[in-house]
Structures are given as structure tokens and as C-alpha cells.
N, C-alpha and C positions, 0 to 999 in steps of 0.2 A: 664467121665472127674475126675480126681482127684482134690481135693480140694488143692489150693497151700497153703504152709505155712504162716500163717498170721503174725509171729514175724517178727518184723523189725526195723531197727534203725532209730529212727527219724531225727538224725543229717545228715543222707544220702539222705533224700528224696529232692529232686531238687525243689524249691519254685518258682512260677510265680512272676514275679517282674513287678511293675507300675500298672497302669490303662489299662483296655482292651477297647480299642475305635476303630471303623472303622476295626475291624478284625485283629488288631496286637497290641502288646502293647505299651504303651504311657507312657515315663519316663519324670518325671518333676523333678523341683527343690523344691517342697513344702515340707514342714515339715513332718518328718517321724514318724509314730506311731510305738512303739514297740507291737511284737505279742509275748506272753509267751505261754509256754506250760501248760496246767493246771494241768497235773499230777505231776509235779515237780517245776513248777515256773520258769523254766529257759527260757531265751531268745531263741526265735524260729526264729525271723527274723524281718522286718519291711514292713510297706505299707506307701504310701503318703496319706496326708490328703488333699483331692480333695478342691480346691478353687472354688469360684462360677464361675470364667473364665473356669476352666477345667470342671465343670459341664454343662456351656454353650456351650463348644466345644463338649461335647458328645452328648448334646441335638440337635446341629445344624448338627452334624454327622448323627443322626438318622432321622432328617427331610430329609436330602439330600438322604440319603439311601431309604426311602420310595419312593421319587419321580424317582431316578435313577433306581432302582430294580422293580418297580412294584408289590412288595410284597403285599401291601394292595388289590391290583386288580386282583392278580392272582387267577384262579379257586381254590378253598379250597382243592380241592385232590392235587394240585401241592405242596401247602404249607404243607399237610399233609405227602407227601413223603419224602420231606426234614427233616420235623420233626421224622418221623419214623427210617430214616437212623441216626439221631441224637440219638434217643432212642437206637439203635443197637450199635452205637459207645460208648455209656456209659456203657452198658453192657460188651463190650470187652475190655473197659479200667477201669473195675470194681476194680482192685487191686490198680492202682496209684490213682484212685479217692478216694477210701477208707483210704488209706495211707494220703493224703492230708486233707481229712476231719478229720481224727484221731488226726494229729499232733498239731492242735490248738482248736479242740473243745472239748467236754466232751465225745465224742461217742467212747468206746472201738472199736478197730478194727474188732472184731468178729461180732459186730452189725453193724458197717459201711459197711463191705463187705457183710454180709448176709442179711441186712434189708434195710439201707438206701439208697445204691446205686441201688439196684433192685426195691426199691419204686420210686426212681428218673425216672429211666427209663421207668417204667410203667404209671407214671402220665404224661410223655411227650407223650408217645404212645397213652395214653387215649385220650388226647386232641386232637391229630392229627386225630385220628379215629373220633372225634366228629366234626370236623372241618366243614363237608358238611351237617351236621345233622340239624343244626339251621340256618334258613334264612329268618324268617319273617313269618307274617300272612294275611291271606286274610279276609277283614272285610265284614259282611253283609251291603250291602246298598241297594239303591233303584235299579230296571231292567235296568234303562239306564245309570248306572254308575259303576264303580269299586273301590273300596277302598282297599288298603293294606299296610302293616307296612315292610319297607325296613331296613335290619340291614346293618352296616357298622362299620368298626373299627374306634376309636376315633382319633388315629394317633400314638402319642408318650406317652408310659405309664412309670410312675415312679413307681418304685418298691423298697421297702427297707424290707430287710429281717433280722431275728434275729440270735443270735449266737448258739442257742440250737440244731437247726437241719439244719443245712447251706443248704445242698443238697437239703433235701426235700422240705423246703421251698422256694427256688428258683425255684423247678419246679413246685409248686403251684402258684407261681406269673407270671413266664414266659410261663408255657404251655398254658393256655387259652388266654393269652395276644397274644402271637405268631400266635396261631392258628386261631384267628380271624383277622389278618392281621394286627396288630399293630407293632411297633417297641418298643422296651424296654430299658430304662436306668435303671440298678439296682445298688444299693448300698447295698453290704452285710454289715455284722456286721464287724468293724474293728478288732475284736478279732477273727473272723474264716472266712477270706477271701479267702484262697488259692484254697479250691476245687470248689467254684463256677467260679473263673478265668478259671481253666482247663476245665469246663464245657463250658465255652464260646469259648474256642479253639475247642473244639469238635462240636459244632454248625458250626462253619466256615467248618470245614473239611467235615460236613454232607451236604454243599452246601447252607447254610443259607447265604445271601446277606451280606458282610461286612457292618458294621453299623446297621443293625436291631435289634443285641442284644449287647449291651455295657455295661460295668461294670466301675464304679467309686468307689474308695476306699476314705474312710473317716470316721469322727466322726458323729453322728447325729446332734449334734449343728451346726456344720459348713456345710458339705457335703449333710447331708441328708435335712436340712433347705432349703439349694440353690436349690436342686432338686424340693423340694416341691413347693417352691415360683416361680420357673420357669414358666413364663408365656407361654411358649409353650409345657409345659407338661400338657396334656389334662386330665390324671387322676392319681391317687396315690392309690397304693396297698401296705398296711403296716402290718407286724405282729410284735408284741411286747407289750410293757408295755402300761397300760391304761392311764398314766400320759402323754407318748410320743404320744399316737393316739390323746388325745385331742389337745395337741398343734400342730400336723399335721393337724386334721381337721379345726383348726381355721386358720392356715397359708393357707390350701387350699381354704376356704371362701374368704380370704383377698387377694388373688393372682391368680385370674381367676375363681374363682367360680367353681371350678372343683370337680367332684365326687370322693369319696374315697371308698375303702374296708378297713375296719380294723378287724384284728382279734386281741384281747387284751388279758388283765389278766383274771384269773379265780380262783375261790375258791370253786373247785368242790366238791359236797357230794357224799358219796356213802351210799345210805339209804339201811339197812338190815332189812327186816322183820322177824318176828319170825319163819316163817316157810320157810325154805330155803331146796333145794333138797340135798345138800352135802355142809357140813360147812367147809370141806378142799379146795373144789373147790372155795369156796367164798373167804375164806381167802387167797388164791393165787392170786385172781382177785384183792382183796383190797391192798395187797402188792405190786403187780406190778404196780397198779395203783398210789402208791405214792411214790416209790423208783426208777421207771425207770428215766434213765438220771439223776440220784442223785436229782429226784423231780422237775427237772428243765424243765417243760413242762407246757405251758398254761392250758392243760386239765387235768394235774394231780389232782387225786381225794385224796384230803389232809383233808377232813372231813368226819370221820366215824359217821354215825347215826344209832345206833343199838338198838333194841328191847331190853329191860332189860332181858327177859327171857333168851336170849341166848348171852349176852354180855361178861360174864365172859369166855364162852367156846370160843366164837369167837376172843376174845383178845388174848388168850392162842394159839389160833390156828396161828393167825398172827404172833406170836412172834416166833414161829417154823419156819415160812418161812423166818423170817429175821436172824436166827443164823448163816446162812452161808455166810452171805454178807461179802466179803472181798475186800478190795481196791488193786490196782496194776497198773503198768504203761500201759496206755491205748495202746500202740504199742506191748502188749502181748497178744496172742490169747486167753490166758486164762482167762483174765480180763473181768468181767462182771459188774463192778459197778464202775460208773462215779465219778469224783471229782466234786466239787463246781467250777464254771468257774474261779473265781477270788478272790483276798483278799477283795475286796470291797463287792463282793456279800456275801463271808463268813461272814464279820463283821456285814452286814446287817441282816442276819439269827440270828447270836448271839444276837444281839440287840433285836429283836422282841422276841426270846425266853426268855431273861432276863426280859423284860418287861411282859411277858404272866406270868412268875412265879411270879414276883412281886403282879401280880393281884390276885394269888391264885392257878394258874394252877400246875400240879405235873407231873414231869416226871416219867412214868412208864415202860419205855424201852429205852434204847439206851441213847442219847444225848452226845454232844461233838463230837470229831473227832479221828479216828483211828490214833494210833501213828506209827512213823516209816515210814511215807510216804513224809519226806522232806518238802519241801514247797508246796507240794499239799495239798488241802483242801477237804480231804474225810470224809464228814460228817456221822456220824453213823445215820441209821435208828432211828427214835424217836417216841414214842408214849407220848401224852399228854393228861392228864385227868383233871378232876374238871375245865373244861373250861365251858364259857357261850358265848352269841352271842357277848359280848363286849370284850372278850379277845382278844389281838393283833393277836396272832396266829391263831385265828378263823376269826377275821374281815379283816385281809389283806393277801395279796399273799407273801408267804415267799420266794418261789421258791428254795425249798429245800426239803430233804426226811423227813418231818414232818407232822404226822399224828395226828390230834386232835380227841378225843372220847367223843361223848354225846349219851345219851340214851333216849329212849321215851317209852311209854306203851300203846298207841294206834295209829291206823292209822294216824288220823288228827294231832296228836302232831307230828309223825316223818315228815311228809311231810312239816308241817309248819317250823320244824327245818332245814330241807333240803333247804330252801329258803335261799336266802342271799340278803341283802338290795342293794349291789354293783354289785355283779357280775351275770353271767347266762351263762356261756360257755359250760359246760357239766354236766352229772349228771350219777351215777350209781345206778340202782334199782335191789335189790336182792330180790326175791320171787319165791316160786313154784305155788302162786295163781295168774294165769295171769289177772284176772279181778283187783286184788289189784294191781300189777304192772303198768297196764295199766292207773289205777285212778292216780296213783303217776305220771307216764309219762304226764297226761293231766294237773296235776296242778303245777308241777315243771316249773318254768322258765328257761329254758336252751334251747339252740341250738342245743344241742347233747344229745341224753338219750340212755343209753346203759342198757339192761336187762339182768340180769344175766351173765354179762361179764365186762370188763373195757378196752376201746380202740379200735382202727380201727384195720382192717385186711387189707392187702396188696391189696386186690381185690375191696376194697370199694369205688373205684374212683367216682362212680356215687351217691354216698351219699355225700352230701356237708358238709362242717364244718364252724361253725360261730356262735357268741354269740348274746345274748340278754343283755338288760341293758347296762352297762360300759364294757361289754366283747365284743363290737364291733359291726360293720354294716357292712352288706352284707356277702358273702359266697366265701370261696375258696373251689375248688374241684366241683364235679357234673356240671350238664350243666348250673346251676345257674351261675358258675364262668366264663363261656363261655359267657353266656348272657350279665354278667356284664362287660364284655371287648368290648362289643358293643355298639354304640348308635343306636336308633330306629328313622326312619324318616316316617311319615305318608303321604300317597300319596292319592289323589281322582281324578278320571279321569271321565269326562262326555262324553259319547260316542255321544249324539246328536250334539256336537260341532266339531265332527271329520269327 
């Protein structure tokens, strides 16, 4: 089957309108939030800012749906069949989903279509297949008794997803929660809501009971806070900034003492030892690791820690990888580089770079923005040298295509530099000495370590993701995500009383 033409007119894409509650769109007279196109800053459309009453309506709808549909008590294989049909529909509607993903997010249409949508379908399919594989444990007890652990869904899970990978992040949150038998009320980012709304439509078409998967639009400070604080929300799963994650954790503790899964910020190192097998391959990994999606990924590898013996050669090889990077409208199939999501985010990057230069850092490649892109903020890939642990660009998450460069002379020094006082989400280690690579893996405090590569593959669903330190609590993906979507009940039976 031939690949369809990916170029499209963003103004011709029909946008879902309203909240999606009870299997249908729900219109309100709430305040409207303007949604802009990151490519050119033009107005795309509006979404409502859900009030606490709307959140309450969605949560109650989910509770009613759990009771009336029996979703939680269905055999796991029956839930799996619905979710498999859902994944098949995602594949079938790949082009329309990719266009909705691209018009408001930072994802080029070629990447949305070839990567994000297939990843979303595969994540849903993975958790469908895992649904009946985890069911509890038999405990060793005395001969005249039986002890076991029974697993059951929480009830209604609140999910809050970020703007950088809207579809993928939705599948990370909803896949395990729904497979475990929960209902979900999800708040997508107010900047990137439309593809997630369409995904919810497809869930209903696949046979998911109305109300089991609801979506409320709105800002984090209003809608997100109302969702987190709702007493009938049994658990919260969030991906976003460390600051917001801390606020959610506090709200969850004060309103129901509910568990949380938090995937938060990162300042991930790419540690390169002197002996690497292929310098060009390493340079490609490093370049992709910090410019993918315009550097707007929690796991972006934005700190290069490189041995002095190969530092100059590696930096030159990285520059070669960056020379052909070019901006363009995201709705063109030829575009492969992402803009910064908003003016607010672009101004934050500028401020941190200005502060870094004021502290002595030097731009050795790139800097600033590409010209001729209208109101779009396409930041040039940037290399920053003469930095220390206290440089703002090293200390703080920029969420932009900026790579800081530090050098070391021996293994211990390199591993020490790779550590970060705040974050521990991911790290890359590059070495042809497997012993050296594994020693670094053991000593770096990060939830994910990539060796001689940087980033996930589409088939890595069994490998969980999540951070240490202030990069988060709990895991997305893997069986750990499904287990975290269930609560566990201990049972003891005495035979001699029966």
C-alpha cells in the first residue's frame, strides 16, 4: 500500500469541539482558551476551560459507567478485545489523527504519521495483551491455610498529559488504567487537545462503554487542580514539569490521600568515554538526543560529558549533524524540525541562555532563532561550552535544543559530572568497554540508562520509563504501569474453620 501524501492545509482540518464525556461531546458556556499553531503563531481554534462542576460531571459519569457497564468486573480478555479493536482503529485513522496531532503540537506531520500514531496504537495493544497476565500472587503460609494477594482496579483514575507528545502520552496513561478495569478522566494540555479528543471517539467506536474514557479540557491551574482534588478520583497519573508535579503531589495528599504516578523533568547527561566504536554514530545519537522535537522532551540528552581526548573531534562531528537542520511548516511532509511550542517557552529559553552567558558560558555553535519563520519560534540547535554545575543551562531544564559541553579526564570524574543534584530521569553512556559502561550504569542515578544509543524504540513497551530524585515517582509503560493501575488486597483463609 502506497504512503499517502502528507502535505495538508491546516485550516481545512475539522477540529473536535467541547469536552468528551459519556461517549459524546459536551458543550458548555465556560471561558474559551485560544489554541495557536506553533509553526506560525496563528489562531487554530478554542477549547473550553472546564470548571470544577464540569470535572465533577465527568467523574460522576465515569463512576456511573463503571457500575452500569461492568467494565471493572469483565474478564480481562473481554477488555482486551475492546482495546485491540481500539488500536486497530487508531491504525486505520492514522492520517486524521496525525493531522490533528500536528496542527497544534510541535510534531511534524511525517513524524506524527510514521512514529507517534503507530506508537500510540502499539501501546494500547500492548496493555490489552497484558491485561490477563497479572492477577496477584499465592503466599506461602501454614498447611491449613491459604494466603493470596488479589488485584483489583482503583475505580476512576485522573490523568493529566503534556503538550509535547499528546497521543503517545495519552496511551501511556490510559492504556494500563483501562486494561486494569478502571475508568479514566483525562485532561490533555490546553495547547494540544484535539488529537486526544479524536482518540476518545475511536474508543467508543471500538466498543468501550460510554463514560469509561472521558476528556475534560482546560488549564492546569483550574481544570487540572479540580481533577486532582476531586475526592472520587482514586489515583492521579501526570507527566509534566517538576514544579507542577510537586503541586499535584501536595493536592493528592490533601484531598483523599491518593497515590500518584509522576513523570517529571529531566536534565539528562550523555556520557562519552574515550573509547567509542564509531564517533560518527555517537555524534548522531547525541544530536538526535537533544534536538528531537526541538529539544522539548523530558528525557532529552542535553548535557554532553565527554572525555578530553576526543572532545574536539566529537564536537566537530556533532556540528556536522546539525548543519542541515531546517525549519518549516509542520504540515509539510518535508519538515523534520520542530518549533518551540509558544512565545512563553521561547522567552524562558532566552532568559536561561542569557543568564548562562552572563555566568561565563560561551555559544560555540548556533544560538538564536531561524529567520523567515513568521511568528513561529524555531530555535537553532545550540552548543554551550565553558559551563559548570552552577551554570543555569546545566542546572535547569531548558526544554529547548541546547546542549551544554563539559569534559573529564578519568572515569570517576566523568561519572560524577553525569550526576545531577535535582534530576534523574535518563542518561546515555557511550563506550565500547562494556565493563566501563555497566559501571557507569550502576553509579548514575537515573530511571533509564541507554548504552551506545539514546532514546526508546517502538517495540520497547515492556521496558518501563520513570525517574529518580525530582524526576518523578512510579513508572509508565511495562508491567509496572499495569500493576500501578491496580490496588492489592491481602486474603487469608483458614481451612479448619470451613
